[in-house]
C-alpha positions as CSV (number, residue, x, y, z in Angstrom):
1,M,0.4,-16.5,75.0
2,T,-2.1,-19.2,74.2
3,S,-2.6,-22.0,76.7
4,R,-1.8,-25.5,75.7
5,R,-5.4,-26.6,76.1
6,S,-6.8,-23.9,73.8
7,A,-4.0,-24.6,71.3
8,L,-4.9,-28.3,71.2
9,S,-8.6,-27.6,70.9
10,L,-7.8,-25.4,67.8
11,L,-5.8,-28.3,66.3
12,A,-8.5,-30.8,67.1
13,G,-11.3,-28.9,65.3
14,A,-15.0,-28.7,66.0
15,G,-15.6,-32.4,65.5
16,A,-13.6,-33.3,68.6
17,A,-15.9,-31.5,71.0
18,L,-17.9,-33.7,73.4
19,A,-21.6,-33.5,72.8
20,V,-22.5,-34.7,76.4
21,G,-20.8,-33.1,79.3
22,A,-21.0,-35.3,82.4
23,P,-20.5,-39.1,82.2
24,A,-23.7,-39.6,84.2
25,E,-25.7,-37.9,81.3
26,R,-24.4,-40.3,78.7
27,P,-26.8,-42.9,77.3
28,Q,-26.4,-46.3,79.0
29,L,-27.2,-49.8,77.8
30,R,-29.7,-51.8,79.8
31,A,-28.5,-55.1,81.1
32,S,-30.3,-57.0,78.4
33,E,-28.8,-54.8,75.7
34,A,-25.3,-55.2,77.2
35,R,-25.6,-59.0,77.2
36,A,-26.5,-58.9,73.5
37,H,-23.4,-56.7,72.6
38,T,-20.6,-59.2,73.1
39,P,-17.4,-59.7,71.0
40,A,-18.8,-63.0,69.9
41,A,-22.1,-61.5,68.8
42,W,-20.3,-58.7,67.0
43,L,-17.7,-60.9,65.2
44,G,-20.0,-63.8,64.5
45,D,-18.1,-66.7,62.9
46,W,-15.3,-64.4,61.7
47,S,-11.8,-65.7,62.1
48,P,-8.6,-63.8,61.2
49,Y,-6.9,-67.0,60.0
50,A,-9.7,-68.3,57.7
């Protein structure tokens, strides 16, 4: 019998695998980079009602 986890991984395909194992090893933004990546900076003057 196949476990639920392995069955789900078969359905998810190879693209769903995590490239980095531990969260501590994931790339992190510096404080200055984080300040630059705000919703306002991303959306600019976009308005959903315009």
